C-alpha positions as CSV (number, residue, x, y, z in Angstrom):
1,X,39.8,153.3,-4.7
2,X,38.7,153.6,-1.1
3,X,39.8,150.0,-0.3
4,X,43.5,150.9,-0.8
5,X,43.1,153.8,1.6
6,X,41.7,151.6,4.3
7,X,44.3,149.0,3.7
8,X,47.0,151.6,4.1
9,X,45.4,152.9,7.3
10,X,45.2,149.3,8.7
11,X,48.9,148.8,7.8
12,X,49.8,152.0,9.5
13,X,47.9,151.0,12.7
14,X,49.4,147.5,12.8
15,X,52.9,148.7,12.2
16,X,52.5,151.3,14.9
17,X,51.3,148.6,17.3
18,X,54.5,146.6,16.4
19,X,56.5,149.7,17.0
20,X,54.9,150.0,20.4
21,X,55.9,146.5,21.3
22,X,59.5,147.1,20.1
23,X,59.6,150.4,22.1
24,X,58.4,148.6,25.2
25,X,61.1,146.0,24.8
26,X,63.8,148.5,24.3
27,X,62.5,150.5,27.3
28,X,62.8,147.4,29.5
29,X,66.2,146.4,28.3
30,X,67.5,146.8,31.9
31,X,64.3,145.7,33.8
32,X,65.0,142.8,36.1
33,X,63.7,139.5,34.7
34,X,61.7,141.3,32.0
35,X,60.6,138.9,29.2
36,X,60.6,140.4,25.7
37,X,57.5,140.4,23.5
38,X,57.2,139.9,19.8
39,X,54.3,140.6,17.4
40,X,53.0,138.8,14.3
41,X,50.7,140.0,11.6
42,X,47.8,138.4,9.8
43,X,45.7,139.6,6.8
44,X,42.1,140.5,7.4
45,X,38.7,140.5,5.5
46,X,38.7,139.9,1.8
47,X,36.1,141.2,-0.7
48,X,35.3,138.4,-3.2
49,X,34.4,139.9,-6.6
50,X,34.1,136.5,-8.2
51,X,33.7,133.1,-6.7
52,X,35.8,130.2,-7.9
53,X,34.3,127.8,-10.5
54,X,35.1,124.2,-11.1
55,X,36.3,122.7,-14.4
56,X,33.9,121.2,-16.9
57,X,34.2,119.0,-19.9
58,X,34.6,122.0,-22.2
59,X,36.2,124.6,-19.9
60,X,38.7,124.8,-17.1
61,X,38.1,126.0,-13.6
62,X,38.5,129.7,-12.6
63,X,39.9,130.8,-9.2
64,X,38.1,133.2,-7.0
65,X,38.9,136.9,-7.3
66,X,39.5,138.5,-3.9
67,X,40.7,141.8,-2.8
68,X,42.2,142.1,0.7
69,X,41.3,144.9,3.0
70,X,44.5,145.2,5.0
71,X,46.4,143.8,7.9
72,X,45.8,143.1,11.6
73,X,47.7,142.0,14.7
74,X,47.8,138.2,14.8
75,X,49.5,137.7,18.2
76,X,51.7,139.4,20.7
77,X,53.7,136.6,22.4
78,X,56.1,136.7,25.3
79,X,59.5,134.9,25.4
80,X,58.6,133.5,28.8
81,X,60.8,130.5,28.6
82,X,63.9,132.3,27.4
83,X,66.4,132.7,30.3
84,X,67.9,136.2,30.8
85,X,71.5,136.7,31.6
86,X,72.7,137.0,35.3
87,X,73.8,140.2,37.0
88,X,75.9,139.9,40.1
89,X,74.8,142.0,43.1
90,X,76.4,140.2,46.1
91,X,73.1,140.9,48.0
92,X,72.1,137.6,49.7
93,X,68.4,138.4,49.2
94,X,68.8,138.9,45.4
95,X,67.8,135.5,44.1
96,X,67.8,134.2,40.5
97,X,65.8,131.2,39.3
98,X,67.4,128.9,36.8
99,X,64.6,127.0,35.1
100,X,61.0,127.6,34.2
101,X,59.6,128.3,37.7
102,X,58.2,131.5,39.2
103,X,58.4,133.0,42.7
104,X,55.0,133.2,44.5
105,X,54.1,136.5,46.1
106,X,51.0,137.8,47.8
107,X,49.6,141.3,47.8
108,X,47.1,140.6,50.6
109,X,44.3,139.7,48.2
110,X,45.7,137.3,45.6
111,X,48.7,135.2,44.7
112,X,50.9,136.6,42.0
113,X,53.9,135.3,40.2
114,X,57.3,136.8,39.3
115,X,60.8,136.1,38.1
116,X,62.1,139.2,39.8
117,X,64.0,137.9,42.8
118,X,65.1,141.3,44.3
119,X,63.9,140.7,47.8
120,X,64.6,142.3,51.2
121,X,63.5,142.0,54.8
122,X,60.8,144.4,55.8
123,X,60.3,146.1,59.2
124,X,58.9,143.0,60.9
125,X,61.3,140.5,59.3
126,X,59.2,139.3,56.4
127,X,60.8,138.4,53.1
128,X,59.2,140.8,50.5
129,X,59.7,142.3,47.1
130,X,61.7,145.5,47.1
131,X,59.5,147.2,44.5
132,X,56.2,146.9,46.1
133,X,56.5,145.0,49.4
134,X,54.5,142.0,48.3
135,X,55.3,139.1,50.6
136,X,57.3,136.2,49.3
137,X,55.5,132.9,49.9
138,X,57.1,129.6,51.2
139,X,57.0,126.9,53.9
140,X,58.0,127.4,57.5
141,X,60.5,125.0,59.2
142,X,60.1,122.8,62.2
143,X,62.2,120.3,64.2
144,X,61.3,116.6,64.1
145,X,61.5,114.2,67.0
146,X,65.2,113.7,66.4
147,X,65.9,117.5,66.5
148,X,66.5,117.7,62.7
149,X,65.1,120.7,60.8
150,X,62.5,119.9,58.2
151,X,59.9,121.7,56.0
152,X,56.6,120.1,54.9
153,X,56.3,121.0,51.2
154,X,52.9,119.3,51.2
155,X,51.4,121.9,53.5
156,X,50.1,125.3,52.6
157,X,52.4,128.2,51.8
158,X,52.5,131.5,53.6
159,X,54.7,134.5,54.4
160,X,58.3,133.8,55.5
161,X,59.0,135.8,58.6
162,X,62.7,135.3,59.0
163,X,63.5,137.8,61.8
164,X,61.4,137.2,64.9
165,X,62.1,136.7,68.5
166,X,62.5,132.9,68.1
167,X,65.0,133.2,65.2
168,X,67.2,136.1,66.3
169,X,68.9,134.0,69.0
170,X,69.9,130.3,69.3
171,X,69.4,128.8,72.8
172,X,72.2,127.6,74.9
173,X,72.7,123.9,75.6
174,X,74.7,121.9,78.1
175,X,77.6,119.7,77.2
176,X,76.6,116.0,77.5
177,X,79.5,114.2,75.8
178,X,83.2,114.3,76.0
179,X,86.2,112.5,74.5
180,X,89.5,111.7,76.1
181,X,92.2,111.1,73.5
182,X,96.0,110.8,73.4
183,X,98.5,108.8,75.2
184,X,99.5,108.2,78.9
185,X,103.2,107.6,79.1
186,X,104.2,105.6,82.1
187,X,107.6,107.4,82.1
188,X,106.0,110.8,82.3
189,X,107.3,112.2,85.6
190,X,104.1,114.1,86.2
191,X,102.0,111.0,85.8
192,X,104.2,109.2,88.3
193,X,104.1,112.1,90.8
194,X,101.7,112.1,93.8
195,X,99.8,115.0,92.4
196,X,99.5,113.5,88.9
197,X,99.4,115.3,85.6
198,X,96.6,117.9,85.1
199,X,94.1,117.5,82.3
200,X,91.3,120.0,81.7
201,X,87.9,119.8,80.1
202,X,85.8,122.8,79.1
203,X,82.0,122.3,79.2
204,X,78.8,124.3,79.2
205,X,75.8,124.2,81.5
206,X,72.4,124.5,79.9
207,X,72.4,128.3,80.5
208,X,75.4,128.7,78.2
209,X,78.0,129.4,80.9
210,X,81.4,127.9,80.3
211,X,83.2,125.9,83.0
212,X,86.5,124.0,83.2
213,X,86.8,120.7,84.9
214,X,90.3,119.8,86.2
215,X,91.4,116.2,86.4
216,X,94.5,114.6,87.9
217,X,95.9,111.6,85.9
218,X,98.4,109.5,87.7
219,X,99.8,106.0,88.0
220,X,98.4,103.8,90.7
221,X,101.0,102.4,93.1
222,X,101.2,99.7,95.7
223,X,102.1,100.4,99.3
224,X,105.8,99.8,98.6
225,X,105.7,102.4,95.8
226,X,105.9,100.0,92.9
227,X,103.6,100.6,89.9
228,X,100.3,98.8,90.4
229,X,99.1,96.4,87.8
230,X,96.2,94.0,87.8
231,X,98.5,91.1,88.7
232,X,100.5,92.6,91.5
233,X,98.1,94.9,93.4
234,X,98.4,94.5,97.1
235,X,95.3,94.4,99.3
236,X,94.3,97.9,100.0
237,X,93.3,99.3,103.4
238,X,89.5,99.6,104.0
239,X,89.9,103.3,104.7
240,X,91.8,103.8,101.4
241,X,92.4,107.1,99.8
242,X,92.9,105.5,96.3
243,X,89.6,104.6,94.4
244,X,88.7,101.0,94.6
245,X,88.6,98.3,91.9
246,X,84.9,98.1,91.2
247,X,85.0,96.6,87.7
248,X,87.0,93.5,88.4
249,X,85.9,91.7,85.2
250,X,88.0,94.3,83.4
251,X,91.1,93.5,85.5
252,X,90.8,89.7,85.7
253,X,89.7,86.8,83.5
254,X,87.0,85.3,85.7
255,X,85.6,81.8,85.3
256,X,84.3,78.9,87.2
257,X,87.8,77.3,87.0
258,X,89.6,80.2,88.7
259,X,91.1,83.7,88.1
260,X,93.8,84.4,85.5
261,X,95.8,87.6,86.3
262,X,96.5,90.2,83.6
263,X,99.5,92.4,84.1
264,X,97.7,95.5,83.1
265,X,99.0,99.0,84.1
266,X,96.5,100.9,86.3
267,X,95.9,104.6,86.3
268,X,93.5,106.9,88.0
269,X,91.7,109.9,86.6
270,X,90.5,112.0,89.4
271,X,88.2,115.0,89.2
272,X,89.9,117.7,91.4
273,X,88.1,120.9,90.8
274,X,85.6,122.9,88.6
275,X,86.3,126.5,87.6
276,X,83.9,129.0,86.3
277,X,84.5,131.4,83.4
278,X,86.3,133.8,85.7
279,X,88.7,131.0,86.7
280,X,87.2,130.8,90.2
281,X,86.7,127.5,91.8
282,X,83.1,126.4,92.4
283,X,84.3,123.1,94.0
284,X,83.2,119.6,93.3
285,X,81.1,119.2,96.6
286,X,77.9,121.0,97.1
287,X,76.9,119.7,100.5
288,X,73.8,120.2,102.6
289,X,72.6,118.8,105.9
290,X,69.9,116.7,104.4
291,X,72.1,114.8,102.1
292,X,75.9,115.0,102.6
293,X,76.6,113.0,99.5
294,X,75.5,115.7,97.0
295,X,77.8,117.2,94.4
296,X,79.8,116.0,91.4
297,X,80.8,112.4,90.9
298,X,83.1,111.0,88.3
299,X,83.5,107.5,87.0
300,X,81.1,104.6,87.0
301,X,79.1,103.2,90.0
302,X,79.1,99.4,89.7
303,X,78.2,96.7,92.2
304,X,80.4,93.6,91.6
305,X,78.5,91.2,89.4
306,X,80.7,88.1,89.5
307,X,81.5,85.4,92.1
308,X,85.1,86.2,92.8
309,X,85.7,84.3,96.1
310,X,83.8,81.1,96.7
311,X,82.1,80.5,100.0
312,X,80.8,84.1,100.5
313,X,77.1,83.3,100.2
314,X,74.1,83.5,102.5
315,X,73.3,80.3,104.4
316,X,70.3,79.6,102.1
317,X,72.1,80.4,98.8
318,X,74.4,77.7,97.4
319,X,77.8,78.2,95.8
320,X,76.3,76.8,92.6
321,X,73.6,79.5,92.5
322,X,76.3,82.2,92.7
323,X,78.3,80.5,90.0
324,X,75.4,80.7,87.7
325,X,75.4,84.5,88.0
326,X,79.1,84.6,87.2
327,X,78.5,83.2,83.7
328,X,76.6,86.3,82.6
329,X,78.5,89.6,83.1
330,X,75.3,91.6,82.6
331,X,73.6,90.0,85.6
332,X,74.1,91.4,89.1
333,X,74.2,88.9,92.0
334,X,71.0,89.6,94.0
335,X,71.4,91.2,97.3
336,X,70.0,88.2,99.0
337,X,73.1,86.3,97.9
338,X,74.9,88.3,100.5
339,X,72.0,89.1,102.8
340,X,68.8,87.5,103.8
341,X,66.7,85.3,101.4
342,X,63.6,87.3,102.2
343,X,65.0,90.4,100.4
344,X,65.1,89.7,96.6
345,X,66.2,93.2,95.5
346,X,69.3,93.7,93.4
347,X,72.6,94.4,95.2
348,X,72.2,97.3,97.6
349,X,74.0,99.9,99.5
350,X,76.3,99.0,102.3
351,X,74.1,100.6,105.0
352,X,71.2,98.6,103.8
353,X,73.3,95.4,103.5
354,X,74.8,95.6,107.0
355,X,71.4,96.1,108.6
356,X,70.1,92.7,107.7
357,X,73.0,90.6,106.4
358,X,73.9,87.1,107.4
359,X,77.3,86.5,105.8
360,X,79.7,83.5,105.8
361,X,83.3,84.4,105.4
362,X,86.2,82.4,104.0
363,X,86.9,80.7,107.2
364,X,83.3,79.7,107.7
365,X,82.8,82.1,110.6
366,X,79.3,83.6,110.5
367,X,78.9,87.3,111.2
368,X,75.3,88.1,111.9
369,X,73.6,91.5,111.5
370,X,72.3,93.9,111.9
371,X,75.5,95.5,113.0
372,X,74.1,99.0,113.7
373,X,74.8,99.7,117.4
374,X,76.4,96.3,117.9
375,X,79.9,97.1,117.1
376,X,82.4,94.6,115.7
377,X,83.5,94.2,112.2
378,X,81.7,93.5,108.9
379,X,84.4,91.6,106.9
380,X,87.1,93.6,108.5
381,X,85.2,96.9,108.6
382,X,83.7,98.5,111.6
383,X,80.1,99.8,111.8
384,X,81.3,103.4,112.0
385,X,83.7,102.9,109.1
386,X,80.9,101.6,106.9
387,X,78.7,104.6,107.9
388,X,81.4,107.0,106.9
389,X,81.0,106.0,103.2
390,X,77.3,107.0,103.2
391,X,74.3,105.2,101.8
392,X,75.4,105.3,98.2
393,X,78.8,103.5,98.5
394,X,79.4,100.4,96.5
395,X,81.3,97.3,97.6
396,X,83.1,94.1,96.6
397,X,84.8,91.2,98.3
398,X,88.5,90.3,98.1
399,X,90.8,88.3,100.3
400,X,88.1,87.7,102.9
401,X,87.4,91.4,103.4
402,X,84.7,93.8,102.2
403,X,86.1,96.8,100.3
404,X,84.2,100.0,99.6
405,X,84.4,102.8,97.0
406,X,82.1,105.7,96.9
407,X,83.6,106.6,93.5
408,X,82.8,110.3,94.0
409,X,85.8,111.6,92.3
410,X,87.9,108.9,90.6
411,X,87.8,106.4,87.8
412,X,90.4,103.7,87.1
413,X,91.7,102.9,83.6
414,X,93.7,99.9,82.6
415,X,95.7,99.1,79.5
416,X,96.8,96.0,77.6
417,X,100.5,95.6,78.4
418,X,101.2,94.3,74.8
419,X,99.3,96.7,72.6
420,X,98.8,99.7,74.9
421,X,95.1,99.8,74.1
422,X,92.7,100.7,76.9
423,X,91.0,97.7,78.4
424,X,89.1,99.0,81.4
425,X,87.4,102.3,82.4
426,X,86.9,103.6,78.9
427,X,83.4,104.8,79.5
428,X,83.0,107.3,82.4
429,X,80.4,109.8,83.5
430,X,80.6,113.1,85.3
431,X,77.4,113.1,87.3
432,X,75.9,116.3,88.9
433,X,73.4,116.2,91.7
434,X,70.8,118.6,90.5
435,X,68.7,119.2,93.6
436,X,68.2,123.0,93.9
437,X,69.9,123.4,97.3
438,X,73.3,122.4,95.7
439,X,73.1,125.1,92.9
440,X,73.9,122.6,90.1
441,X,70.4,122.6,88.5
442,X,71.8,123.9,85.2
443,X,74.4,121.1,84.8
444,X,73.9,118.0,82.8
445,X,75.7,114.7,83.2
446,X,78.6,114.3,80.8
447,X,79.4,110.9,79.3
448,X,83.2,110.6,78.7
449,X,84.5,108.3,76.0
450,X,88.1,107.3,76.5
451,X,88.2,104.3,74.1
452,X,91.1,105.8,72.1
453,X,93.4,106.4,75.1
454,X,96.7,104.5,74.8
455,X,99.6,103.6,77.0
456,X,102.7,103.5,74.9
457,X,106.2,105.1,75.0
458,X,106.3,108.7,73.8
459,X,109.6,109.6,75.3
460,X,108.2,110.5,78.7
461,X,105.8,113.1,77.5
462,X,102.1,112.3,77.7
463,X,99.7,113.7,75.1
464,X,96.3,113.0,76.6
465,X,93.6,115.6,76.6
466,X,89.8,116.0,77.0
467,X,87.5,117.8,74.6
468,X,83.8,118.5,74.7
469,X,81.5,116.7,72.3
470,X,81.5,113.2,70.9
471,X,83.7,111.8,68.2
472,X,81.4,113.3,65.6
473,X,81.6,116.8,67.2
474,X,78.0,116.6,68.5
475,X,76.7,117.4,72.0
476,X,79.5,119.9,72.7
477,X,77.1,122.3,74.4
478,X,77.0,126.0,73.5
479,X,76.4,129.5,74.8
480,X,73.5,131.6,73.6
481,X,74.1,132.7,70.0
482,X,72.9,135.8,68.1
483,X,72.1,135.6,64.4
484,X,75.0,136.9,62.3
485,X,74.0,135.8,58.8
486,X,71.4,134.3,56.5
487,X,72.0,132.2,53.4
488,X,69.8,130.7,50.8
489,X,70.5,127.3,49.3
490,X,70.0,126.3,45.7
491,X,66.9,124.5,46.9
492,X,65.4,127.7,48.3
493,X,66.0,126.7,51.9
494,X,66.9,129.6,54.1
495,X,69.4,129.0,56.8
496,X,70.5,131.3,59.7
497,X,73.9,131.2,61.2
498,X,74.7,132.2,64.8
499,X,77.6,133.4,66.8
500,X,77.8,130.2,68.7
501,X,78.5,128.2,65.5
502,X,75.0,126.8,65.1
503,X,72.7,126.9,62.1
504,X,69.0,126.8,61.9
505,X,66.6,126.2,59.0
506,X,64.1,129.2,58.9
507,X,62.0,128.1,55.9
508,X,62.0,127.4,52.2
509,X,60.9,129.6,49.3
510,X,58.1,128.1,47.2
511,X,57.9,128.2,43.4
512,X,55.1,127.8,40.9
513,X,55.0,126.2,37.5
514,X,52.3,126.4,34.7
515,X,51.3,124.1,31.9
516,X,51.4,127.1,29.6
517,X,53.5,129.9,31.2
518,X,53.2,132.0,28.0
519,X,49.5,132.2,28.8
520,X,50.1,134.3,32.0
521,X,48.9,137.8,32.0
522,X,51.4,140.6,32.7
523,X,50.3,142.7,35.7
524,X,53.1,145.3,35.8
525,X,55.8,145.5,38.5
526,X,57.3,142.4,36.9
527,X,54.3,140.4,38.0
528,X,52.1,137.8,36.3
529,X,48.6,136.6,36.9
530,X,47.2,133.2,36.3
531,X,44.7,133.0,33.4
532,X,42.4,130.3,32.0
533,X,45.0,129.6,29.3
534,X,48.0,129.4,31.6
535,X,46.6,126.5,33.6
536,X,46.6,126.4,37.4
537,X,49.8,127.0,39.3
538,X,51.6,123.9,40.6
539,X,53.2,124.9,43.9
540,X,56.4,122.9,44.6
541,X,60.0,123.1,45.7
542,X,62.2,124.2,42.8
543,X,64.1,120.9,42.7
544,X,60.9,119.2,41.6
545,X,61.3,120.8,38.1
546,X,65.1,120.5,37.9
547,X,65.7,124.1,38.6
548,X,67.7,125.9,41.2
549,X,68.1,129.3,43.0
550,X,71.3,131.3,42.9
551,X,71.9,134.0,45.5
552,X,73.7,137.3,45.1
553,X,72.6,137.5,41.4
554,X,69.5,138.7,39.5
555,X,68.1,137.6,36.2
556,X,68.4,140.4,33.6
557,X,66.1,141.2,30.8
558,X,66.1,138.9,27.8
559,X,65.7,141.7,25.3
560,X,68.1,141.3,22.4
561,X,68.8,144.9,21.2
562,X,70.3,143.8,17.9
563,X,67.1,141.9,17.1
564,X,64.9,144.8,18.3
565,X,66.7,147.4,16.1
566,X,66.6,145.1,13.1
567,X,62.9,144.6,13.6
568,X,62.4,148.3,14.1
569,X,64.0,149.0,10.7
570,X,61.7,146.6,8.9
571,X,58.7,148.0,10.9
572,X,59.7,151.6,9.9
573,X,60.0,150.6,6.2
574,X,56.6,148.9,6.5
575,X,55.1,152.0,8.0
576,X,56.6,154.2,5.3
577,X,55.3,151.9,2.5
578,X,51.8,151.9,4.0
579,X,51.9,155.7,4.2
580,X,52.8,155.8,0.5
581,X,49.7,153.7,-0.2
582,X,47.6,156.5,1.3
583,X,49.4,159.3,-0.6
584,X,49.2,157.5,-3.9
585,X,45.5,156.6,-3.3
586,X,44.9,160.3,-2.5
587,X,46.6,161.3,-5.8
588,X,44.4,158.9,-7.7
589,X,41.3,160.3,-6.0
590,X,42.5,163.8,-6.9
591,X,42.9,162.8,-10.6
592,X,39.5,161.3,-10.5
593,X,38.1,164.6,-9.1
594,X,39.9,166.5,-11.8
595,X,38.0,164.6,-14.5
596,X,35.0,166.9,-13.9
597,X,36.9,170.1,-14.6
């Protein structure tokens, strides 16, 4: 009689435990990332009143006679792998994991794990849980040798401090590339005018200040005013104002058998001024007494590297030796081809050349140096005239005369007369002398790519322009940028965006996976602890398990109310039935007691 009472009590306790589980599920129906639990029953100890007996030749076997003593909780399991629905919050730091992974957080003593991605930035810029301030763990970012941002997922994890002095701003950078595009129309009245047509280029110095370079693009003309081409250009005066033809291999077909003219139109692109952000001129010359050649140059400095006119060699260098140099356009004729054989340096400046040269001109007349203080002419140029170009001037020979170009401000471009494609001067450089006395220390040289410039008819209206950056939009330079946004990729990588258009990788959120995630121990606050039965945490990026992160949404509870209410009904009926066992057993005991009366 007492056994049924204890069975009923066990049933009541077990069904009450199940009701507790159901109540906890329903209570957490709106808890972020809550994983519902379920409970299963199992019977408990049995009292055996008769053991089983086997069959014999004359009698059959008899089963054991056992009376159960009630019910117990078999297991309380968590639906850890069941994904909850998503709830949109539009908060960039609300992150939902799709997949089986967990966020890793640290409370200062141990690593804990959660599916609750409701994060925020604390007072010092750390990514942390909103509920308790536990720090989200991940990998910091770094720049490799190519300047690309990377994270090392094989290194240890730590806190993600997103807002710090290094990340709140993005440094300035100087412009180092530029592209000239469009068309130069030979019928453009501005291009044909003496002042030329103006073209501007905005660029940054490495402190982030914006400047504007102004260029004059115009048609080159002969002394009689006719448009100059590579086949009709007249000899230019030594004290020319126009820039000189220093890249003759782009204007002529040069070979050992002679020179074949090309009727290519010629244009000059001249740097005329540089303006600051207030539209005030800073000039293109920053002179000082020590070096009057300082400032900004534009174009390419080249020393002629072919044998254009035979016979112009030093007395101890043969014409054949010079011809050998002309077969390789990448080889410069040594200076001793034009000077003394004792100096084997590559082609030198004019002042160095005139101080030691022994030159034979077309007519065979020898002009001996040094010329300094002697007077006379050096291939048609006086000593004083050579000095006026300074030590960095370049030179070439043509028509028995020595021509000079300091190339400080101008570059020459030529075009194919049939296709209009550029043939010469497509690569130019703005060079800044960065010695402190000139005040140009923050400027960087700018390589200019003009390979897409054309020279075709566009009804007298040119369309050429210059833009900062290369053809891929890189190396444009920039001002200092302030952080104006943070975003999280599906991979967990966190990027900052800045007011100067730049982005920067700040770090990557780490995730953990377990061999048996249902073996984790709930720790409250939507947290789990690792146990012996869960297995060790595998720290990895979320892509490794095929999962992803979604921002602006949170994972909701996976509690199914309809299932919970149905289970609650059956639990209630089970509890009621077990209570009836107790009342009936009590009635039977009462009847047994009444037998004595």
